[in-house]
Structure formats: C-alpha cells, structure tokens
N, CA, C, O and CB atoms as a CASP TS submission, in Angstrom:
PFRMAT TS
TARGET T0000
AUTHOR 0000-0000-0000
METHOD Language model
MODEL 1
PARENT N/A
ATOM      1  N   MET     1     154.666  -7.060 131.741  1.00  0.00           N
ATOM      2  CA  MET     1     155.922  -6.589 131.146  1.00  0.00           C
ATOM      3  C   MET     1     155.383  -4.912 131.059  1.00  0.00           C
ATOM      4  O   MET     1     156.325  -4.174 131.347  1.00  0.00           O
ATOM      5  CB  MET     1     156.370  -7.480 129.480  1.00  0.00           C
ATOM      6  N   THR     2     154.773  -4.543 130.903  1.00  0.00           N
ATOM      7  CA  THR     2     154.751  -2.858 130.601  1.00  0.00           C
ATOM      8  C   THR     2     154.757  -2.340 132.187  1.00  0.00           C
ATOM      9  O   THR     2     155.519  -1.484 132.634  1.00  0.00           O
ATOM     10  CB  THR     2     153.087  -2.200 129.583  1.00  0.00           C
ATOM     11  N   ASP     3     153.766  -3.033 132.909  1.00  0.00           N
ATOM     12  CA  ASP     3     154.016  -2.320 134.150  1.00  0.00           C
ATOM     13  C   ASP     3     155.574  -2.751 135.088  1.00  0.00           C
ATOM     14  O   ASP     3     155.604  -2.597 136.309  1.00  0.00           O
ATOM     15  CB  ASP     3     152.613  -2.672 135.058  1.00  0.00           C
ATOM     16  N   ASN     4     156.316  -3.081 134.613  1.00  0.00           N
ATOM     17  CA  ASN     4     158.102  -3.099 134.876  1.00  0.00           C
ATOM     18  C   ASN     4     158.744  -1.880 134.373  1.00  0.00           C
ATOM     19  O   ASN     4     159.622  -1.350 135.053  1.00  0.00           O
ATOM     20  CB  ASN     4     158.951  -4.391 134.024  1.00  0.00           C
ATOM     21  N   ALA     5     158.391  -1.388 133.250  1.00  0.00           N
ATOM     22  CA  ALA     5     159.243  -0.274 132.345  1.00  0.00           C
ATOM     23  C   ALA     5     159.424   0.767 133.498  1.00  0.00           C
ATOM     24  O   ALA     5     158.633   1.197 134.338  1.00  0.00           O
ATOM     25  CB  ALA     5     158.330   0.464 130.808  1.00  0.00           C
ATOM     26  N   ARG     6     160.484   0.972 133.294  1.00  0.00           N
ATOM     27  CA  ARG     6     161.212   2.221 134.119  1.00  0.00           C
ATOM     28  C   ARG     6     160.780   3.775 133.216  1.00  0.00           C
ATOM     29  O   ARG     6     160.735   4.855 133.807  1.00  0.00           O
ATOM     30  CB  ARG     6     163.264   1.914 134.102  1.00  0.00           C
ATOM     31  N   TYR     7     160.550   3.660 132.034  1.00  0.00           N
ATOM     32  CA  TYR     7     160.423   4.631 131.354  1.00  0.00           C
ATOM     33  C   TYR     7     159.188   4.704 130.583  1.00  0.00           C
ATOM     34  O   TYR     7     158.866   3.767 129.852  1.00  0.00           O
ATOM     35  CB  TYR     7     161.426   4.711 130.690  1.00  0.00           C
ATOM     36  N   SER     8     158.321   5.981 130.721  1.00  0.00           N
ATOM     37  CA  SER     8     157.498   5.860 129.681  1.00  0.00           C
ATOM     38  C   SER     8     157.426   7.323 128.623  1.00  0.00           C
ATOM     39  O   SER     8     158.244   8.228 128.790  1.00  0.00           O
ATOM     40  CB  SER     8     156.109   5.465 130.370  1.00  0.00           C
ATOM     41  N   ALA     9     156.605   7.386 127.798  1.00  0.00           N
ATOM     42  CA  ALA     9     157.152   8.847 126.690  1.00  0.00           C
ATOM     43  C   ALA     9     156.117   8.882 126.077  1.00  0.00           C
ATOM     44  O   ALA     9     155.482   7.830 125.993  1.00  0.00           O
ATOM     45  CB  ALA     9     158.521   8.795 125.499  1.00  0.00           C
ATOM     46  N   TYR    10     155.602  10.081 125.451  1.00  0.00           N
ATOM     47  CA  TYR    10     154.839  10.547 124.831  1.00  0.00           C
ATOM     48  C   TYR    10     155.396  11.912 123.777  1.00  0.00           C
ATOM     49  O   TYR    10     156.391  12.609 123.973  1.00  0.00           O
ATOM     50  CB  TYR    10     153.896  10.744 125.807  1.00  0.00           C
ATOM     51  N   ALA    11     154.417  12.011 122.647  1.00  0.00           N
ATOM     52  CA  ALA    11     154.750  13.248 121.888  1.00  0.00           C
ATOM     53  C   ALA    11     154.376  14.582 122.253  1.00  0.00           C
ATOM     54  O   ALA    11     153.189  14.861 122.421  1.00  0.00           O
ATOM     55  CB  ALA    11     154.288  13.134 120.732  1.00  0.00           C
ATOM     56  N   ALA    12     155.150  15.304 122.369  1.00  0.00           N
ATOM     57  CA  ALA    12     154.785  16.901 123.471  1.00  0.00           C
ATOM     58  C   ALA    12     153.405  17.352 122.541  1.00  0.00           C
ATOM     59  O   ALA    12     152.444  17.924 123.056  1.00  0.00           O
ATOM     60  CB  ALA    12     156.481  18.649 123.411  1.00  0.00           C
ATOM     61  N   HIS    13     153.473  17.018 121.178  1.00  0.00           N
ATOM     62  CA  HIS    13     152.273  17.493 120.626  1.00  0.00           C
ATOM     63  C   HIS    13     150.697  16.971 121.079  1.00  0.00           C
ATOM     64  O   HIS    13     149.671  17.634 120.925  1.00  0.00           O
ATOM     65  CB  HIS    13     152.486  17.223 119.266  1.00  0.00           C
ATOM     66  N   ASP    14     150.787  15.655 121.654  1.00  0.00           N
ATOM     67  CA  ASP    14     149.732  14.789 121.878  1.00  0.00           C
ATOM     68  C   ASP    14     149.348  14.901 123.468  1.00  0.00           C
ATOM     69  O   ASP    14     148.285  14.621 124.021  1.00  0.00           O
ATOM     70  CB  ASP    14     150.156  13.309 121.409  1.00  0.00           C
ATOM     71  N   ALA    15     150.273  15.281 123.881  1.00  0.00           N
ATOM     72  CA  ALA    15     150.299  15.408 125.425  1.00  0.00           C
ATOM     73  C   ALA    15     150.135  13.882 126.217  1.00  0.00           C
ATOM     74  O   ALA    15     149.960  12.779 125.699  1.00  0.00           O
ATOM     75  CB  ALA    15     148.971  16.464 125.884  1.00  0.00           C
ATOM     76  N   ALA    16     150.241  14.196 127.465  1.00  0.00           N
ATOM     77  CA  ALA    16     150.798  13.329 128.719  1.00  0.00           C
ATOM     78  C   ALA    16     149.394  11.861 128.327  1.00  0.00           C
ATOM     79  O   ALA    16     149.594  10.653 128.461  1.00  0.00           O
ATOM     80  CB  ALA    16     150.603  14.530 130.828  1.00  0.00           C
ATOM     81  N   ARG    17     148.543  12.294 128.017  1.00  0.00           N
ATOM     82  CA  ARG    17     146.958  11.337 127.554  1.00  0.00           C
ATOM     83  C   ARG    17     147.499  10.372 126.757  1.00  0.00           C
ATOM     84  O   ARG    17     146.895   9.303 126.857  1.00  0.00           O
ATOM     85  CB  ARG    17     145.581  12.197 126.528  1.00  0.00           C
ATOM     86  N   HIS    18     148.514  10.364 125.925  1.00  0.00           N
ATOM     87  CA  HIS    18     148.978   9.723 125.109  1.00  0.00           C
ATOM     88  C   HIS    18     150.649   8.860 125.664  1.00  0.00           C
ATOM     89  O   HIS    18     151.608   8.697 124.909  1.00  0.00           O
ATOM     90  CB  HIS    18     148.955  10.770 123.954  1.00  0.00           C
ATOM     91  N   CYS    19     150.611   8.569 126.657  1.00  0.00           N
ATOM     92  CA  CYS    19     151.760   8.326 127.359  1.00  0.00           C
ATOM     93  C   CYS    19     151.724   6.570 126.993  1.00  0.00           C
ATOM     94  O   CYS    19     150.771   5.796 127.082  1.00  0.00           O
ATOM     95  CB  CYS    19     151.660   8.906 129.137  1.00  0.00           C
ATOM     96  N   HIS    20     152.757   6.377 126.676  1.00  0.00           N
ATOM     97  CA  HIS    20     153.194   4.667 126.493  1.00  0.00           C
ATOM     98  C   HIS    20     154.466   4.238 127.477  1.00  0.00           C
ATOM     99  O   HIS    20     155.324   5.053 127.817  1.00  0.00           O
ATOM    100  CB  HIS    20     153.780   4.313 124.699  1.00  0.00           C
ATOM    101  N   ALA    21     154.466   2.970 127.848  1.00  0.00           N
ATOM    102  CA  ALA    21     155.603   2.599 128.636  1.00  0.00           C
ATOM    103  C   ALA    21     156.684   2.413 127.028  1.00  0.00           C
ATOM    104  O   ALA    21     156.428   2.527 125.829  1.00  0.00           O
ATOM    105  CB  ALA    21     155.231   0.927 129.844  1.00  0.00           C
ATOM    106  N   THR    22     157.812   2.113 127.739  1.00  0.00           N
ATOM    107  CA  THR    22     159.293   1.546 126.753  1.00  0.00           C
ATOM    108  C   THR    22     159.685   0.806 127.674  1.00  0.00           C
ATOM    109  O   THR    22     160.508   1.101 128.541  1.00  0.00           O
ATOM    110  CB  THR    22     160.653   2.645 126.205  1.00  0.00           C
ATOM    111  N   PRO    23     158.935  -0.526 127.497  1.00  0.00           N
ATOM    112  CA  PRO    23     159.861  -1.558 128.417  1.00  0.00           C
ATOM    113  C   PRO    23     160.983  -2.296 128.283  1.00  0.00           C
ATOM    114  O   PRO    23     161.263  -3.114 129.160  1.00  0.00           O
ATOM    115  CB  PRO    23     159.305  -2.419 128.736  1.00  0.00           C
ATOM    116  N   GLU    24     161.860  -2.111 127.083  1.00  0.00           N
ATOM    117  CA  GLU    24     163.132  -2.390 126.673  1.00  0.00           C
ATOM    118  C   GLU    24     164.155  -0.917 127.092  1.00  0.00           C
ATOM    119  O   GLU    24     165.339  -1.155 126.853  1.00  0.00           O
ATOM    120  CB  GLU    24     163.017  -2.792 124.956  1.00  0.00           C
ATOM    121  N   ALA    25     163.972   0.187 127.525  1.00  0.00           N
ATOM    122  CA  ALA    25     164.547   1.181 127.155  1.00  0.00           C
ATOM    123  C   ALA    25     165.399   1.256 128.783  1.00  0.00           C
ATOM    124  O   ALA    25     164.945   1.444 129.912  1.00  0.00           O
ATOM    125  CB  ALA    25     163.454   2.434 126.533  1.00  0.00           C
ATOM    126  N   ALA    26     166.638   1.045 128.346  1.00  0.00           N
ATOM    127  CA  ALA    26     167.561   1.521 129.807  1.00  0.00           C
ATOM    128  C   ALA    26     168.012   2.913 129.974  1.00  0.00           C
ATOM    129  O   ALA    26     168.897   3.253 130.758  1.00  0.00           O
ATOM    130  CB  ALA    26     168.982   0.744 129.922  1.00  0.00           C
ATOM    131  N   SER    27     167.353   3.704 129.192  1.00  0.00           N
ATOM    132  CA  SER    27     167.779   5.241 129.448  1.00  0.00           C
ATOM    133  C   SER    27     166.542   6.056 128.696  1.00  0.00           C
ATOM    134  O   SER    27     165.655   5.704 127.918  1.00  0.00           O
ATOM    135  CB  SER    27     169.485   5.670 128.689  1.00  0.00           C
ATOM    136  N   PHE    28     166.954   7.451 129.375  1.00  0.00           N
ATOM    137  CA  PHE    28     165.743   8.591 128.874  1.00  0.00           C
ATOM    138  C   PHE    28     165.733   8.462 127.333  1.00  0.00           C
ATOM    139  O   PHE    28     164.723   8.508 126.632  1.00  0.00           O
ATOM    140  CB  PHE    28     166.120  10.392 129.324  1.00  0.00           C
ATOM    141  N   GLU    29     167.449   8.236 126.761  1.00  0.00           N
ATOM    142  CA  GLU    29     167.330   8.793 124.981  1.00  0.00           C
ATOM    143  C   GLU    29     166.996   7.275 124.578  1.00  0.00           C
ATOM    144  O   GLU    29     166.938   7.277 123.349  1.00  0.00           O
ATOM    145  CB  GLU    29     169.148   9.611 123.973  1.00  0.00           C
ATOM    146  N   GLU    30     166.803   6.262 124.955  1.00  0.00           N
ATOM    147  CA  GLU    30     166.659   5.174 124.465  1.00  0.00           C
ATOM    148  C   GLU    30     165.302   4.799 124.668  1.00  0.00           C
ATOM    149  O   GLU    30     164.887   3.866 123.981  1.00  0.00           O
ATOM    150  CB  GLU    30     167.546   4.355 124.906  1.00  0.00           C
ATOM    151  N   ALA    31     164.363   5.460 125.650  1.00  0.00           N
ATOM    152  CA  ALA    31     163.334   5.483 125.955  1.00  0.00           C
ATOM    153  C   ALA    31     162.636   6.406 124.992  1.00  0.00           C
ATOM    154  O   ALA    31     161.543   5.952 124.654  1.00  0.00           O
ATOM    155  CB  ALA    31     163.303   5.699 127.193  1.00  0.00           C
ATOM    156  N   ALA    32     162.930   7.534 124.464  1.00  0.00           N
ATOM    157  CA  ALA    32     162.319   8.309 123.450  1.00  0.00           C
ATOM    158  C   ALA    32     162.768   7.780 121.882  1.00  0.00           C
ATOM    159  O   ALA    32     161.971   7.828 120.946  1.00  0.00           O
ATOM    160  CB  ALA    32     162.750   9.860 123.737  1.00  0.00           C
ATOM    161  N   LEU    33     163.776   7.412 121.780  1.00  0.00           N
ATOM    162  CA  LEU    33     163.872   6.283 120.418  1.00  0.00           C
ATOM    163  C   LEU    33     162.803   5.265 120.209  1.00  0.00           C
ATOM    164  O   LEU    33     162.021   5.200 119.261  1.00  0.00           O
ATOM    165  CB  LEU    33     165.175   5.331 120.516  1.00  0.00           C
ATOM    166  N   ASP    34     162.908   4.357 121.412  1.00  0.00           N
ATOM    167  CA  ASP    34     161.863   3.280 121.487  1.00  0.00           C
ATOM    168  C   ASP    34     160.333   3.935 121.001  1.00  0.00           C
ATOM    169  O   ASP    34     159.792   3.510 119.980  1.00  0.00           O
ATOM    170  CB  ASP    34     161.821   2.677 123.150  1.00  0.00           C
ATOM    171  N   PHE    35     159.832   4.788 121.671  1.00  0.00           N
ATOM    172  CA  PHE    35     158.691   5.397 121.561  1.00  0.00           C
ATOM    173  C   PHE    35     158.292   6.020 120.205  1.00  0.00           C
ATOM    174  O   PHE    35     157.116   6.004 119.843  1.00  0.00           O
ATOM    175  CB  PHE    35     158.700   6.283 122.505  1.00  0.00           C
ATOM    176  N   VAL    36     159.282   6.573 119.449  1.00  0.00           N
ATOM    177  CA  VAL    36     159.253   6.725 118.367  1.00  0.00           C
ATOM    178  C   VAL    36     158.928   5.684 117.068  1.00  0.00           C
ATOM    179  O   VAL    36     158.151   5.636 116.114  1.00  0.00           O
ATOM    180  CB  VAL    36     160.183   7.192 118.409  1.00  0.00           C
ATOM    181  N   ASP    37     160.058   4.864 117.667  1.00  0.00           N
ATOM    182  CA  ASP    37     159.840   3.547 116.481  1.00  0.00           C
ATOM    183  C   ASP    37     158.509   2.679 117.015  1.00  0.00           C
ATOM    184  O   ASP    37     157.851   2.263 116.061  1.00  0.00           O
ATOM    185  CB  ASP    37     161.447   2.280 116.430  1.00  0.00           C
ATOM    186  N   ARG    38     158.052   2.371 118.112  1.00  0.00           N
ATOM    187  CA  ARG    38     156.765   1.650 118.347  1.00  0.00           C
ATOM    188  C   ARG    38     155.687   2.383 118.029  1.00  0.00           C
ATOM    189  O   ARG    38     154.761   1.710 117.576  1.00  0.00           O
ATOM    190  CB  ARG    38     156.585   1.230 119.657  1.00  0.00           C
ATOM    191  N   TRP    39     155.473   3.677 118.124  1.00  0.00           N
ATOM    192  CA  TRP    39     154.454   4.164 118.221  1.00  0.00           C
ATOM    193  C   TRP    39     154.205   5.307 116.983  1.00  0.00           C
ATOM    194  O   TRP    39     153.046   5.692 116.836  1.00  0.00           O
ATOM    195  CB  TRP    39     154.424   4.571 119.552  1.00  0.00           C
ATOM    196  N   HIS    40     155.138   5.797 116.191  1.00  0.00           N
ATOM    197  CA  HIS    40     155.034   6.721 115.069  1.00  0.00           C
ATOM    198  C   HIS    40     154.635   7.547 115.161  1.00  0.00           C
ATOM    199  O   HIS    40     153.668   7.654 114.406  1.00  0.00           O
ATOM    200  CB  HIS    40     154.601   6.532 114.217  1.00  0.00           C
ATOM    201  N   PRO    41     154.872   8.647 115.927  1.00  0.00           N
ATOM    202  CA  PRO    41     154.274   9.924 116.195  1.00  0.00           C
ATOM    203  C   PRO    41     154.177  10.807 115.083  1.00  0.00           C
ATOM    204  O   PRO    41     155.218  10.767 114.427  1.00  0.00           O
ATOM    205  CB  PRO    41     154.951  10.573 117.184  1.00  0.00           C
ATOM    206  N   ALA    42     153.283  11.632 114.594  1.00  0.00           N
ATOM    207  CA  ALA    42     153.678  12.834 113.468  1.00  0.00           C
ATOM    208  C   ALA    42     154.758  13.601 113.423  1.00  0.00           C
ATOM    209  O   ALA    42     155.073  14.331 114.363  1.00  0.00           O
ATOM    210  CB  ALA    42     152.847  13.799 113.433  1.00  0.00           C
ATOM    211  N   ALA    43     155.325  13.525 112.497  1.00  0.00           N
ATOM    212  CA  ALA    43     157.050  14.497 112.429  1.00  0.00           C
ATOM    213  C   ALA    43     156.450  15.514 112.099  1.00  0.00           C
ATOM    214  O   ALA    43     155.282  15.632 111.730  1.00  0.00           O
ATOM    215  CB  ALA    43     158.501  14.144 111.207  1.00  0.00           C
ATOM    216  N   ASP    44     157.453  16.480 112.259  1.00  0.00           N
ATOM    217  CA  ASP    44     157.012  18.316 111.867  1.00  0.00           C
ATOM    218  C   ASP    44     157.298  18.074 110.479  1.00  0.00           C
ATOM    219  O   ASP    44     157.286  17.023 109.839  1.00  0.00           O
ATOM    220  CB  ASP    44     158.148  19.913 112.640  1.00  0.00           C
ATOM    221  N   ALA    45     157.601  19.451 110.084  1.00  0.00           N
ATOM    222  CA  ALA    45     158.186  19.810 108.429  1.00  0.00           C
ATOM    223  C   ALA    45     159.568  19.338 108.431  1.00  0.00           C
ATOM    224  O   ALA    45     160.051  18.855 107.406  1.00  0.00           O
ATOM    225  CB  ALA    45     158.226  21.603 107.938  1.00  0.00           C
ATOM    226  N   ASP    46     160.318  19.458 109.647  1.00  0.00           N
ATOM    227  CA  ASP    46     161.674  18.979 109.475  1.00  0.00           C
ATOM    228  C   ASP    46     161.936  17.522 109.626  1.00  0.00           C
ATOM    229  O   ASP    46     163.123  17.204 109.548  1.00  0.00           O
ATOM    230  CB  ASP    46     162.489  19.640 110.374  1.00  0.00           C
ATOM    231  N   GLY    47     161.014  16.511 109.839  1.00  0.00           N
ATOM    232  CA  GLY    47     161.054  15.389 109.768  1.00  0.00           C
ATOM    233  C   GLY    47     161.754  14.916 111.418  1.00  0.00           C
ATOM    234  O   GLY    47     162.758  14.213 111.537  1.00  0.00           O
ATOM    235  N   GLU    48     160.946  15.497 112.587  1.00  0.00           N
ATOM    236  CA  GLU    48     161.325  15.358 114.024  1.00  0.00           C
ATOM    237  C   GLU    48     160.163  15.940 114.798  1.00  0.00           C
ATOM    238  O   GLU    48     159.335  16.809 114.527  1.00  0.00           O
ATOM    239  CB  GLU    48     162.718  16.108 114.386  1.00  0.00           C
ATOM    240  N   VAL    49     160.473  14.835 116.318  1.00  0.00           N
ATOM    241  CA  VAL    49     159.439  14.878 116.775  1.00  0.00           C
ATOM    242  C   VAL    49     159.583  15.140 118.347  1.00  0.00           C
ATOM    243  O   VAL    49     160.670  14.704 118.727  1.00  0.00           O
ATOM    244  CB  VAL    49     158.805  13.776 116.347  1.00  0.00           C
ATOM    245  N   THR    50     158.992  15.594 119.170  1.00  0.00           N
ATOM    246  CA  THR    50     159.859  16.260 120.636  1.00  0.00           C
ATOM    247  C   THR    50     158.602  15.214 121.137  1.00  0.00           C
ATOM    248  O   THR    50     157.401  15.214 120.869  1.00  0.00           O
ATOM    249  CB  THR    50     159.944  18.530 121.238  1.00  0.00           C
ATOM    250  N   VAL    51     159.343  14.432 121.884  1.00  0.00           N
ATOM    251  CA  VAL    51     159.300  13.510 122.818  1.00  0.00           C
ATOM    252  C   VAL    51     159.462  13.748 124.332  1.00  0.00           C
ATOM    253  O   VAL    51     160.562  14.081 124.773  1.00  0.00           O
ATOM    254  CB  VAL    51     160.130  12.731 122.449  1.00  0.00           C
ATOM    255  N   ILE    52     158.380  13.585 125.152  1.00  0.00           N
ATOM    256  CA  ILE    52     158.831  13.897 126.835  1.00  0.00           C
ATOM    257  C   ILE    52     158.942  12.406 127.447  1.00  0.00           C
ATOM    258  O   ILE    52     157.952  11.681 127.356  1.00  0.00           O
ATOM    259  CB  ILE    52     157.451  14.932 127.873  1.00  0.00           C
ATOM    260  N   VAL    53     159.940  11.997 127.973  1.00  0.00           N
ATOM    261  CA  VAL    53     160.587  10.960 128.644  1.00  0.00           C
ATOM    262  C   VAL    53     159.930  11.229 130.001  1.00  0.00           C
ATOM    263  O   VAL    53     159.880  12.382 130.429  1.00  0.00           O
ATOM    264  CB  VAL    53     162.235  10.993 128.588  1.00  0.00           C
ATOM    265  N   LEU    54     159.379  10.102 130.752  1.00  0.00           N
ATOM    266  CA  LEU    54     158.912  10.008 132.053  1.00  0.00           C
ATOM    267  C   LEU    54     159.819   8.935 132.856  1.00  0.00           C
ATOM    268  O   LEU    54     159.830   7.770 132.460  1.00  0.00           O
ATOM    269  CB  LEU    54     157.388   9.628 132.016  1.00  0.00           C
ATOM    270  N   ASP    55     160.700   9.387 134.162  1.00  0.00           N
ATOM    271  CA  ASP    55     161.291   8.236 134.567  1.00  0.00           C
ATOM    272  C   ASP    55     160.153   7.479 135.695  1.00  0.00           C
ATOM    273  O   ASP    55     160.583   7.820 136.797  1.00  0.00           O
ATOM    274  CB  ASP    55     162.820   8.648 135.210  1.00  0.00           C
ATOM    275  N   ARG    56     159.439   6.983 135.818  1.00  0.00           N
ATOM    276  CA  ARG    56     158.632   6.118 136.320  1.00  0.00           C
ATOM    277  C   ARG    56     159.071   6.199 137.742  1.00  0.00           C
ATOM    278  O   ARG    56     158.276   6.573 138.605  1.00  0.00           O
ATOM    279  CB  ARG    56     158.677   4.785 135.654  1.00  0.00           C
ATOM    280  N   GLN    57     160.364   5.848 138.044  1.00  0.00           N
ATOM    281  CA  GLN    57     160.634   5.576 139.506  1.00  0.00           C
ATOM    282  C   GLN    57     160.842   6.986 140.118  1.00  0.00           C
ATOM    283  O   GLN    57     160.506   7.142 141.292  1.00  0.00           O
ATOM    284  CB  GLN    57     161.974   4.579 139.751  1.00  0.00           C
ATOM    285  N   THR    58     161.279   7.854 139.539  1.00  0.00           N
ATOM    286  CA  THR    58     161.260   9.197 140.137  1.00  0.00           C
ATOM    287  C   THR    58     160.721  10.215 140.061  1.00  0.00           C
ATOM    288  O   THR    58     160.572  11.018 140.982  1.00  0.00           O
ATOM    289  CB  THR    58     161.955   9.598 140.107  1.00  0.00           C
ATOM    290  N   GLY    59     160.301  10.339 138.789  1.00  0.00           N
ATOM    291  CA  GLY    59     158.909  11.214 138.274  1.00  0.00           C
ATOM    292  C   GLY    59     159.741  12.142 137.821  1.00  0.00           C
ATOM    293  O   GLY    59     159.309  13.290 137.929  1.00  0.00           O
ATOM    294  N   ARG    60     160.886  12.010 137.309  1.00  0.00           N
ATOM    295  CA  ARG    60     162.003  12.881 136.759  1.00  0.00           C
ATOM    296  C   ARG    60     161.718  12.953 134.993  1.00  0.00           C
ATOM    297  O   ARG    60     161.590  11.893 134.381  1.00  0.00           O
ATOM    298  CB  ARG    60     163.665  12.096 137.210  1.00  0.00           C
ATOM    299  N   GLU    61     161.654  14.008 134.416  1.00  0.00           N
ATOM    300  CA  GLU    61     160.776  14.107 132.750  1.00  0.00           C
ATOM    301  C   GLU    61     162.310  14.795 132.093  1.00  0.00           C
ATOM    302  O   GLU    61     162.974  15.650 132.679  1.00  0.00           O
ATOM    303  CB  GLU    61     158.820  15.617 132.599  1.00  0.00           C
ATOM    304  N   GLN    62     162.574  14.323 131.059  1.00  0.00           N
ATOM    305  CA  GLN    62     163.570  14.939 130.048  1.00  0.00           C
ATOM    306  C   GLN    62     162.727  15.062 128.773  1.00  0.00           C
ATOM    307  O   GLN    62     161.784  14.298 128.568  1.00  0.00           O
ATOM    308  CB  GLN    62     164.978  13.987 129.790  1.00  0.00           C
ATOM    309  N   CYS    63     163.031  15.902 128.034  1.00  0.00           N
ATOM    310  CA  CYS    63     162.571  16.516 126.353  1.00  0.00           C
ATOM    311  C   CYS    63     163.670  15.949 125.678  1.00  0.00           C
ATOM    312  O   CYS    63     164.821  15.969 126.113  1.00  0.00           O
ATOM    313  CB  CYS    63     162.512  18.428 126.004  1.00  0.00           C
ATOM    314  N   PHE    64     163.277  15.395 124.511  1.00  0.00           N
ATOM    315  CA  PHE    64     164.303  15.053 123.536  1.00  0.00           C
ATOM    316  C   PHE    64     163.307  15.316 122.143  1.00  0.00           C
ATOM    317  O   PHE    64     162.092  15.148 122.042  1.00  0.00           O
ATOM    318  CB  PHE    64     164.997  13.319 123.777  1.00  0.00           C
ATOM    319  N   THR    65     164.262  15.776 121.155  1.00  0.00           N
ATOM    320  CA  THR    65     163.767  16.033 119.821  1.00  0.00           C
ATOM    321  C   THR    65     164.663  14.541 119.187  1.00  0.00           C
ATOM    322  O   THR    65     165.800  14.100 119.354  1.00  0.00           O
ATOM    323  CB  THR    65     164.254  17.865 119.109  1.00  0.00           C
ATOM    324  N   VAL    66     163.410  14.086 118.372  1.00  0.00           N
ATOM    325  CA  VAL    66     163.895  13.015 117.758  1.00  0.00           C
ATOM    326  C   VAL    66     164.018  13.115 115.977  1.00  0.00           C
ATOM    327  O   VAL    66     163.104  13.345 115.186  1.00  0.00           O
ATOM    328  CB  VAL    66     162.958  11.894 118.268  1.00  0.00           C
ATOM    329  N   ASP    67     165.136  12.915 115.753  1.00  0.00           N
ATOM    330  CA  ASP    67     165.570  13.310 114.258  1.00  0.00           C
ATOM    331  C   ASP    67     164.814  11.871 113.423  1.00  0.00           C
ATOM    332  O   ASP    67     165.567  10.897 113.426  1.00  0.00           O
ATOM    333  CB  ASP    67     167.672  13.443 114.051  1.00  0.00           C
ATOM    334  N   ILE    68     163.582  11.661 112.796  1.00  0.00           N
ATOM    335  CA  ILE    68     163.211  10.443 112.349  1.00  0.00           C
ATOM    336  C   ILE    68     164.032   9.922 111.246  1.00  0.00           C
ATOM    337  O   ILE    68     164.236   8.711 111.163  1.00  0.00           O
ATOM    338  CB  ILE    68     161.910  10.485 111.996  1.00  0.00           C
ATOM    339  N   GLY    69     164.456  10.649 110.498  1.00  0.00           N
ATOM    340  CA  GLY    69     165.505  10.261 109.467  1.00  0.00           C
ATOM    341  C   GLY    69     166.905   9.542 109.962  1.00  0.00           C
ATOM    342  O   GLY    69     167.497   8.581 109.469  1.00  0.00           O
ATOM    343  N   ALA    70     167.162  10.200 110.897  1.00  0.00           N
ATOM    344  CA  ALA    70     168.560   9.698 111.244  1.00  0.00           C
ATOM    345  C   ALA    70     168.676   8.702 112.541  1.00  0.00           C
ATOM    346  O   ALA    70     169.711   8.144 112.903  1.00  0.00           O
ATOM    347  CB  ALA    70     169.469  10.985 111.519  1.00  0.00           C
ATOM    348  N   GLY    71     167.255   8.589 113.225  1.00  0.00           N
ATOM    349  CA  GLY    71     167.259   7.650 114.182  1.00  0.00           C
ATOM    350  C   GLY    71     168.103   8.563 115.649  1.00  0.00           C
ATOM    351  O   GLY    71     168.724   7.865 116.449  1.00  0.00           O
ATOM    352  N   ALA    72     168.064   9.516 115.784  1.00  0.00           N
ATOM    353  CA  ALA    72     169.256  10.238 116.520  1.00  0.00           C
ATOM    354  C   ALA    72     167.821  10.884 117.491  1.00  0.00           C
ATOM    355  O   ALA    72     166.678  10.964 117.042  1.00  0.00           O
ATOM    356  CB  ALA    72     170.578  11.589 115.360  1.00  0.00           C
ATOM    357  N   ALA    73     168.240  11.279 118.851  1.00  0.00           N
ATOM    358  CA  ALA    73     167.734  11.970 119.721  1.00  0.00           C
ATOM    359  C   ALA    73     168.893  13.040 120.549  1.00  0.00           C
ATOM    360  O   ALA    73     169.974  12.812 121.092  1.00  0.00           O
ATOM    361  CB  ALA    73     167.030  10.952 120.551  1.00  0.00           C
ATOM    362  N   GLU    74     168.134  14.216 120.358  1.00  0.00           N
ATOM    363  CA  GLU    74     168.813  15.381 121.005  1.00  0.00           C
ATOM    364  C   GLU    74     168.210  15.674 122.183  1.00  0.00           C
ATOM    365  O   GLU    74     167.042  15.297 122.277  1.00  0.00           O
ATOM    366  CB  GLU    74     168.834  16.577 120.211  1.00  0.00           C
ATOM    367  N   PRO    75     168.814  16.396 123.360  1.00  0.00           N
ATOM    368  CA  PRO    75     168.292  16.508 124.378  1.00  0.00           C
ATOM    369  C   PRO    75     167.516  18.105 123.870  1.00  0.00           C
ATOM    370  O   PRO    75     168.254  19.012 123.483  1.00  0.00           O
ATOM    371  CB  PRO    75     169.395  16.322 125.666  1.00  0.00           C
ATOM    372  N   CYS    76     166.257  18.267 123.917  1.00  0.00           N
ATOM    373  CA  CYS    76     165.561  19.809 123.892  1.00  0.00           C
ATOM    374  C   CYS    76     166.522  21.173 124.452  1.00  0.00           C
ATOM    375  O   CYS    76     166.046  22.308 124.447  1.00  0.00           O
ATOM    376  CB  CYS    76     164.122  19.735 124.992  1.00  0.00           C
TER
END
C-alpha cells in the first residue's frame, strides 16, 4: 500500500530522513494533514508544525504550516 502512495511528507525540523508515505492523501494539503495525524510531529510554541510534502510522481515539493489545534493546513 505504501509503495503506491503518491505523496510523502516530513516535518521540516526532522529533515527528509523522517519522510513517510501518506497513502490515503489525494492532494498536497491532505498529505500534510495525514502526516501530522499519523506521526504526531512536535509542534512549536504556537501549536504549529511545518510540513514538507513531496509528490512522488513528479518530485515537486510544497510546504505547509499545519495548525494542530484547528486541524488546518496553510501554504508556507
């Protein structure tokens, strides 16, 4: 299942070596939210996590700031 995932994501403070596939995600934003929900990266003092999402098919990356409390992602 993980091998067919289109997106992978990691917390910016952890670097790419902690990248995880997000098999259920259908978009960059969903991948960022799924990553935070599944792997619970440490949030900053404002309750936010910066997440880098990689499209495994194209190599394109996008950055999102995820508000843990609100469960919302905004582009960096």
